[in-house]
C-alpha positions as CSV (number, residue, x, y, z in Angstrom):
1,M,0.0,0.0,0.0
2,A,2.8,2.4,0.9
3,Q,4.4,1.7,-2.5
4,T,1.2,2.4,-4.4
5,T,0.7,5.7,-2.4
6,Q,4.2,6.8,-3.2
7,E,3.9,5.9,-6.9
8,I,0.5,7.8,-7.2
9,K,2.3,10.8,-5.7
10,V,5.1,10.5,-8.4
11,I,2.6,10.1,-11.2
12,A,0.4,12.9,-9.8
13,K,3.4,15.3,-9.6
14,L,4.4,14.5,-13.1
15,G,0.9,14.4,-14.6
16,T,-0.8,17.3,-12.9
17,P,1.1,20.0,-14.9
18,L,0.6,18.0,-18.0
19,I,-3.2,17.9,-17.4
20,F,-3.1,21.7,-17.1
21,S,-0.9,22.0,-20.0
22,H,-3.1,19.9,-22.3
23,T,-6.2,21.5,-20.9
24,A,-4.9,24.9,-22.0
25,I,-4.6,23.6,-25.6
26,I,-8.2,22.3,-25.6
27,A,-9.3,25.4,-23.9
28,M,-8.3,27.3,-27.1
29,S,-10.8,25.3,-29.0
30,A,-13.3,26.0,-26.2
31,T,-12.7,29.7,-26.5
32,D,-13.1,29.5,-30.4
33,T,-16.4,27.5,-29.9
34,I,-17.9,29.9,-27.4
35,M,-17.1,33.0,-29.4
36,A,-18.3,31.5,-32.8
37,A,-21.5,30.6,-31.0
38,Q,-22.0,34.2,-30.1
39,V,-21.8,35.2,-33.7
40,S,-24.4,32.7,-35.0
41,T,-25.3,29.0,-35.0
42,D,-24.1,28.9,-38.6
43,A,-20.8,30.2,-37.7
44,L,-20.5,27.7,-34.9
45,A,-21.5,24.8,-37.3
46,G,-18.9,26.0,-39.9
47,L,-16.1,26.3,-37.3
48,A,-17.1,22.8,-36.2
49,I,-16.4,21.4,-39.6
50,G,-13.0,23.2,-39.9
51,A,-11.9,22.7,-36.3
52,S,-12.7,19.0,-36.5
53,I,-10.4,18.6,-39.5
54,W,-7.7,20.6,-37.9
55,S,-7.9,18.7,-34.8
56,A,-7.2,15.4,-36.6
57,L,-4.4,16.8,-38.7
58,S,-2.8,18.7,-35.8
59,V,-2.8,15.4,-33.8
60,M,-0.9,13.8,-36.7
61,I,1.8,16.4,-36.3
62,L,1.9,15.7,-32.5
63,G,2.2,12.1,-33.2
64,M,5.0,12.4,-35.6
65,C,6.9,14.4,-33.1
66,G,5.9,11.9,-30.3
67,A,9.1,9.9,-30.4
68,T,10.7,12.6,-28.3
69,A,8.7,11.7,-25.2
70,T,10.0,7.9,-25.3
71,I,13.4,8.2,-26.7
72,A,14.6,11.4,-24.8
73,A,13.0,10.2,-21.6
74,Q,15.1,7.0,-21.9
75,F,18.3,8.9,-22.5
76,H,17.3,11.3,-19.5
77,G,16.7,8.2,-17.3
78,G,20.0,6.7,-18.3
79,K,21.8,10.0,-17.6
80,R,23.0,10.4,-21.2
81,L,22.0,14.1,-21.4
82,S,24.4,15.3,-24.1
83,R,22.9,12.7,-26.6
84,I,19.4,14.1,-26.3
85,G,19.9,17.1,-28.6
86,F,20.8,14.9,-31.6
87,Q,17.7,12.8,-31.0
88,V,15.4,15.8,-30.7
89,H,16.7,17.3,-34.0
90,Q,15.9,13.9,-35.7
91,T,12.3,14.3,-34.4
92,A,12.3,17.9,-35.5
93,W,13.1,17.0,-39.1
94,I,10.3,14.4,-39.1
95,G,8.0,17.1,-37.8
96,F,9.1,19.5,-40.5
97,F,8.4,17.1,-43.3
98,T,5.1,16.3,-41.7
99,A,4.2,20.0,-41.4
100,V,5.0,20.5,-45.1
101,L,2.4,17.7,-46.0
102,I,-0.2,19.1,-43.7
103,S,0.2,22.6,-45.1
104,V,-0.4,21.4,-48.6
105,I,-3.5,19.5,-47.4
106,L,-4.8,22.6,-45.7
107,A,-4.0,24.9,-48.7
108,L,-5.9,22.5,-51.0
109,S,-9.0,22.5,-48.6
110,A,-11.1,24.3,-51.2
111,V,-10.7,21.4,-53.6
112,W,-11.2,18.4,-51.5
113,L,-13.6,19.7,-48.8
114,R,-16.1,20.8,-51.7
115,W,-15.8,17.4,-53.0
116,V,-16.7,15.8,-49.7
117,Q,-19.3,18.5,-48.7
118,P,-21.7,20.3,-51.1
119,E,-21.3,24.1,-51.5
120,G,-22.8,26.1,-48.8
121,T,-22.1,28.6,-46.0
122,L,-20.8,26.1,-43.6
123,T,-18.3,24.8,-46.2
124,T,-17.1,28.1,-47.1
125,I,-16.4,29.1,-43.4
126,A,-14.6,25.7,-42.9
127,I,-12.4,26.2,-46.0
128,D,-11.4,29.8,-45.0
129,Y,-10.6,28.6,-41.6
130,L,-8.4,25.8,-42.8
131,Q,-6.5,27.9,-45.3
132,V,-5.5,30.4,-42.7
133,L,-4.2,27.7,-40.5
134,T,-1.6,26.8,-43.3
135,L,0.4,29.6,-42.0
136,G,0.6,28.2,-38.6
137,C,1.7,24.7,-39.3
138,F,5.5,25.2,-38.9
139,G,5.1,27.3,-35.7
140,Y,2.8,24.7,-34.2
141,T,5.4,21.9,-35.0
142,L,8.4,23.7,-33.6
143,A,6.5,24.5,-30.3
144,A,5.4,20.8,-30.2
145,V,9.0,19.6,-30.5
146,L,10.4,22.0,-27.8
147,R,7.4,21.3,-25.4
148,G,7.9,17.5,-26.0
149,T,11.6,17.9,-25.0
150,C,10.6,19.7,-21.8
151,E,8.1,17.0,-20.8
152,A,10.6,14.2,-21.6
153,I,13.2,15.4,-19.1
154,G,10.5,15.9,-16.5
155,D,10.2,19.7,-16.8
156,T,6.4,19.5,-17.1
157,G,5.9,22.7,-15.1
158,L,7.5,24.7,-18.1
159,A,5.3,23.0,-20.7
160,M,2.3,23.8,-18.5
161,L,3.3,27.5,-18.3
162,T,3.9,27.6,-22.2
163,N,0.5,26.2,-23.0
164,G,-1.0,28.5,-20.4
165,V,0.5,31.5,-22.2
166,L,-0.6,30.1,-25.5
167,F,-4.2,29.9,-24.3
168,L,-4.2,33.5,-23.0
169,L,-2.7,34.8,-26.3
170,N,-5.4,32.9,-28.2
171,L,-8.1,34.3,-25.9
172,I,-7.0,37.8,-26.6
173,F,-6.6,37.5,-30.3
174,D,-9.9,35.7,-30.6
175,Y,-11.7,38.7,-28.9
176,L,-10.0,41.1,-31.1
177,L,-10.4,39.4,-34.4
178,V,-13.7,37.6,-34.2
179,F,-15.5,40.7,-33.1
180,G,-13.3,43.4,-34.5
181,K,-12.3,45.1,-31.3
182,F,-10.0,48.1,-30.8
183,G,-9.8,48.8,-34.6
184,F,-8.9,45.2,-35.6
185,P,-10.9,43.8,-38.5
186,E,-14.2,41.8,-37.7
187,L,-13.4,38.4,-39.2
188,G,-16.1,36.3,-37.5
189,P,-15.2,32.6,-37.1
190,V,-12.2,32.9,-39.4
191,G,-10.7,35.2,-36.8
192,C,-10.2,32.2,-34.6
193,A,-7.8,30.7,-37.2
194,W,-5.8,34.0,-37.4
195,A,-5.7,34.0,-33.5
196,S,-4.3,30.4,-33.5
197,V,-1.6,31.2,-36.1
198,L,-0.3,34.4,-34.3
199,S,-0.3,32.4,-30.9
200,Y,1.6,29.4,-32.3
201,W,4.3,31.5,-33.8
202,I,4.8,33.8,-30.8
203,I,5.1,30.7,-28.5
204,A,7.5,28.9,-30.8
205,I,9.8,31.9,-31.0
206,V,9.7,32.8,-27.4
207,L,10.2,29.1,-26.3
208,T,13.2,28.7,-28.6
209,I,14.9,31.9,-27.2
210,F,14.2,30.9,-23.5
211,L,15.3,27.4,-23.8
212,A,18.6,28.4,-25.6
213,K,19.6,30.6,-22.6
214,Q,18.8,27.9,-19.9
215,K,21.9,26.0,-18.6
216,K,19.8,22.9,-18.0
217,Y,18.9,22.7,-21.7
218,Q,22.4,23.7,-22.9
219,R,23.5,20.4,-21.4
220,L,21.3,18.7,-23.9
221,N,23.1,20.1,-26.9
222,L,19.9,21.4,-28.5
223,F,21.1,24.7,-29.9
224,N,24.8,24.5,-30.2
225,R,24.5,23.1,-33.9
226,I,22.0,22.0,-36.4
227,W,22.1,18.2,-36.7
228,K,21.4,16.9,-40.2
229,P,18.8,14.3,-40.7
230,K,20.3,10.7,-40.3
231,W,18.2,8.0,-42.0
232,H,19.3,5.2,-39.8
233,V,18.3,7.1,-36.7
234,M,15.1,8.6,-38.2
235,K,14.0,5.0,-39.0
236,K,14.0,4.2,-35.3
237,H,12.0,7.4,-34.6
238,L,9.6,6.5,-37.5
239,A,9.1,3.1,-35.9
240,I,7.7,4.8,-32.9
241,C,6.0,7.9,-34.3
242,V,4.2,6.6,-37.4
243,P,2.1,4.0,-35.4
244,L,1.7,6.6,-32.7
245,A,0.4,9.3,-35.2
246,L,-1.8,6.7,-37.0
247,G,-3.2,5.3,-33.7
248,T,-3.7,8.7,-32.1
249,G,-5.0,10.2,-35.4
250,S,-7.4,7.3,-35.8
251,E,-9.1,8.1,-32.5
252,V,-9.3,11.9,-33.1
253,F,-10.4,11.7,-36.6
254,F,-13.1,9.0,-35.4
255,F,-14.5,11.7,-33.1
256,S,-13.9,14.8,-35.5
257,S,-15.2,13.1,-38.7
258,I,-18.6,12.8,-37.2
259,A,-19.1,16.5,-37.6
260,L,-19.0,15.9,-41.3
261,F,-21.3,12.9,-41.2
262,V,-23.9,14.8,-39.2
263,V,-24.1,17.7,-41.7
264,P,-27.1,16.1,-43.5
265,F,-29.1,16.1,-40.3
266,G,-28.9,19.9,-40.1
267,T,-27.1,22.8,-38.4
268,L,-28.4,22.0,-35.0
269,P,-26.8,18.6,-34.6
270,V,-23.4,19.9,-36.0
271,A,-23.3,22.8,-33.7
272,S,-24.4,20.6,-30.6
273,H,-21.8,17.9,-31.6
274,Q,-19.1,20.5,-31.7
275,I,-20.0,21.7,-28.2
276,V,-20.1,18.3,-26.7
277,I,-16.9,17.2,-28.4
278,N,-15.1,20.3,-27.0
279,F,-16.4,19.7,-23.6
280,S,-15.5,15.9,-23.6
281,S,-12.0,17.0,-24.9
282,L,-11.5,19.2,-21.8
283,V,-12.5,16.2,-19.5
284,Y,-10.3,13.9,-21.5
285,M,-7.3,16.0,-20.8
286,I,-7.2,14.5,-17.2
287,P,-6.6,10.9,-18.3
288,L,-4.5,12.1,-21.2
289,G,-2.2,13.9,-18.8
290,F,-1.7,10.9,-16.7
291,S,-1.1,8.9,-20.0
292,V,1.7,11.1,-21.0
293,A,3.1,11.0,-17.5
294,L,3.1,7.2,-17.6
295,C,4.8,7.2,-20.9
296,I,7.6,9.4,-19.5
297,R,7.7,7.7,-16.2
298,C,7.9,4.1,-17.6
299,A,10.5,5.1,-20.3
300,S,12.6,6.7,-17.7
301,L,12.4,3.7,-15.4
302,R,13.3,1.4,-18.4
303,G,16.2,3.6,-19.3
304,S,17.6,2.9,-15.7
305,N,16.8,-0.9,-16.1
306,Q,13.9,-0.7,-13.6
307,N,11.4,-2.8,-15.8
308,V,9.5,-4.3,-12.8
309,H,8.9,-0.9,-11.3
310,A,7.9,0.5,-14.7
311,R,5.1,-2.2,-15.0
312,F,3.9,-1.4,-11.5
313,S,3.8,2.4,-12.4
314,A,1.8,1.7,-15.5
315,F,-1.0,-0.2,-13.9
316,T,-1.0,2.2,-10.9
317,G,-1.6,5.1,-13.4
318,V,-4.4,3.3,-15.3
319,K,-6.2,2.7,-11.9
320,L,-5.7,6.3,-10.9
321,A,-7.0,7.6,-14.2
322,T,-10.0,5.3,-14.1
323,A,-10.9,6.4,-10.5
324,I,-10.9,10.0,-11.5
325,A,-13.0,9.2,-14.5
326,F,-15.8,7.9,-12.3
327,A,-15.9,11.3,-10.6
328,T,-15.9,13.3,-13.9
329,A,-18.6,11.2,-15.3
330,L,-20.9,12.0,-12.3
331,L,-20.1,15.7,-12.5
332,T,-20.9,15.7,-16.3
333,V,-24.4,14.2,-15.5
334,A,-25.0,16.6,-12.7
335,L,-23.8,19.7,-14.6
336,R,-24.9,19.0,-18.1
337,D,-27.5,21.8,-18.3
338,F,-25.2,24.3,-16.9
339,V,-22.4,23.3,-19.3
340,A,-24.9,23.8,-22.2
341,E,-25.9,27.3,-21.1
342,I,-22.2,28.2,-20.8
343,Y,-21.5,27.5,-24.4
344,T,-24.5,28.8,-26.3
345,P,-27.5,31.0,-25.8
346,D,-29.5,29.0,-28.4
347,V,-32.1,27.1,-26.4
348,D,-32.6,24.3,-29.0
349,V,-28.9,23.7,-29.1
350,Q,-28.7,23.7,-25.2
351,Q,-31.4,20.9,-25.1
352,L,-29.5,18.6,-27.6
353,V,-26.2,19.3,-25.9
354,S,-27.6,18.3,-22.5
355,Q,-28.9,15.0,-24.0
356,L,-25.6,14.2,-25.6
357,L,-23.6,14.9,-22.5
358,L,-25.3,11.9,-20.9
359,L,-23.6,9.7,-23.6
360,C,-20.3,11.6,-23.0
361,A,-20.4,10.8,-19.4
362,L,-21.0,7.2,-20.2
363,Y,-17.8,6.6,-22.2
364,Q,-15.5,8.5,-19.9
365,I,-14.3,5.5,-17.9
366,A,-13.6,3.3,-20.9
367,D,-11.7,6.4,-22.3
368,A,-9.6,6.6,-19.2
369,V,-8.7,2.8,-19.4
370,Q,-7.8,2.9,-23.0
371,V,-5.6,6.1,-22.9
372,G,-4.0,5.1,-19.6
373,S,-3.1,1.6,-21.1
374,W,-1.9,3.3,-24.3
375,G,0.5,5.7,-22.2
376,G,1.9,2.6,-20.5
377,L,2.5,0.8,-23.8
378,R,4.2,3.9,-25.3
379,G,6.6,4.0,-22.2
380,F,7.5,0.3,-23.1
381,G,8.2,1.3,-26.7
382,D,5.2,-0.7,-28.0
383,T,3.3,1.3,-30.7
384,K,2.7,-0.9,-33.7
385,V,0.2,-3.3,-32.1
386,P,-1.7,-0.7,-30.2
387,M,-2.0,1.2,-33.5
388,V,-3.8,-1.8,-35.1
389,M,-6.0,-2.2,-32.1
390,Q,-7.0,1.4,-32.2
391,L,-7.8,1.2,-36.0
392,I,-9.9,-1.9,-35.4
393,S,-11.8,-0.5,-32.4
394,Y,-12.6,2.8,-34.0
395,W,-13.0,2.2,-37.6
396,V,-13.8,-1.5,-38.1
397,I,-16.1,-1.7,-35.0
398,G,-17.1,1.7,-33.7
399,F,-17.7,3.8,-36.9
400,P,-19.7,1.1,-38.8
401,C,-21.9,0.6,-35.7
402,G,-22.5,4.3,-35.3
403,Y,-23.3,4.8,-39.0
404,A,-25.7,1.8,-38.9
405,L,-27.5,3.1,-35.9
406,A,-27.6,6.7,-37.2
407,H,-29.0,5.8,-40.6
408,G,-30.3,2.2,-40.3
409,L,-32.2,2.7,-37.1
410,E,-32.6,6.5,-37.7
411,W,-31.1,7.4,-34.4
412,G,-29.3,10.4,-36.1
413,I,-26.5,12.0,-34.0
414,F,-27.3,9.7,-31.0
415,G,-26.4,6.6,-33.3
416,F,-23.0,8.1,-34.0
417,W,-22.4,8.8,-30.2
418,T,-23.4,5.2,-29.5
419,G,-20.8,4.1,-31.9
420,I,-18.1,6.2,-30.1
421,I,-19.0,4.4,-26.9
422,V,-18.6,1.0,-28.5
423,G,-15.3,2.0,-30.1
424,L,-13.8,3.3,-26.9
425,C,-15.0,0.2,-25.0
426,C,-13.3,-2.1,-27.6
427,A,-10.1,0.0,-27.4
428,A,-10.1,-0.1,-23.6
429,V,-10.3,-3.9,-23.5
430,L,-7.7,-4.6,-26.2
431,L,-5.1,-2.0,-25.0
432,N,-5.3,-3.1,-21.4
433,F,-5.1,-6.7,-22.5
434,R,-1.9,-5.8,-24.6
435,L,-0.3,-4.0,-21.6
436,R,-0.8,-7.1,-19.3
437,K,0.5,-9.5,-21.9
438,L,3.5,-7.2,-22.9
439,T,4.6,-6.7,-19.3
440,R,3.9,-10.1,-17.9
441,Q,7.5,-11.0,-17.9
442,Y,8.1,-8.2,-15.3
443,K,5.4,-9.2,-12.9
444,P,7.0,-9.7,-9.5
445,Q,7.0,-13.4,-8.3
446,A,4.9,-14.2,-5.4
447,A,6.7,-15.2,-2.2
448,S,6.8,-19.0,-1.7
């Protein structure tokens, strides 16, 4: 019991700043959603389409930069600090090439989004939103790499501060550009995209300058030279980050793509879906913060050859995240009407949001189990099998189930949200089983 309590304290100390850090990022989306809702329901629905696409693409960037957390944490745990800079630069090159690809996809959104969705006001808003974000891809990527380096060496407080400032910048720019305050142009929902672009670049530049002057980071050899891309090293990174990006992206796109598929049901379901997805993303930051903490903790313990302790830490973290999920689920049910009123003044949207939040509460426990198990698996360097499990859970089981219920049984948006629950439950069972099987060799032997 004492060991469990001590491990919970370590995980909480590492994970709490990460929770606030990730919450600040999602709070940017919450700010965008609330301000767009004040413009009009159409503005909110158009933003919902664009934001859902950017959410999936931005997570792909984070996933492709995600090798830093595992590899740098192992070097940090093994006290090999001078070699971290070279590894971070290899991740940065991967992130750069990914940002180029994402920028092209966003720039061409006027072509492929009109092919996916018929011409209309919502589509036009979404296209304008996505094309502006093209300008922010590289700033977003640079900030992600540097922030990931901070997290990998346990400096989660700095990562939290960085994202907190990012949120405040985005809030200010949102207010100025969406509503045209203090002489700034009134851009409506597209102003949210400009706010994000400005915020990404300011944070990327300031964080680069700040880390370059810190002695702790100078020891990592991050800025004393530019390390050229080395294919034999990048292959090891890609073996981690490609499955990570595809696995994480499959989950996020599973959620965000529903905004596109509910468009035929009308503006009301699209707007309501955006609000509930945004709120659920805020709640999700709690288990996600512990998940990243578990990845860093387990990788660091493995770097110092403490595999048995790493297994114990992984399962302690999963139990902690699940226990907290029970509490957040109850709060979601109790406060669902209040949450709806915060986001929008539209009574019809409020009513549908309140109903969807009941389904949101239902899946939070399964979500905590799956993301906690996924964090432990990342810490043990296992990403390929979890990727396959995630793809199967969300796209082979969850999405077809949701689509069949939405159209076959005419449940509409409630059918898609039921599919989300089914997909997350499958992922929770499969990923937790994988974690148990992978770490079975490190299970302490019972005393004879």
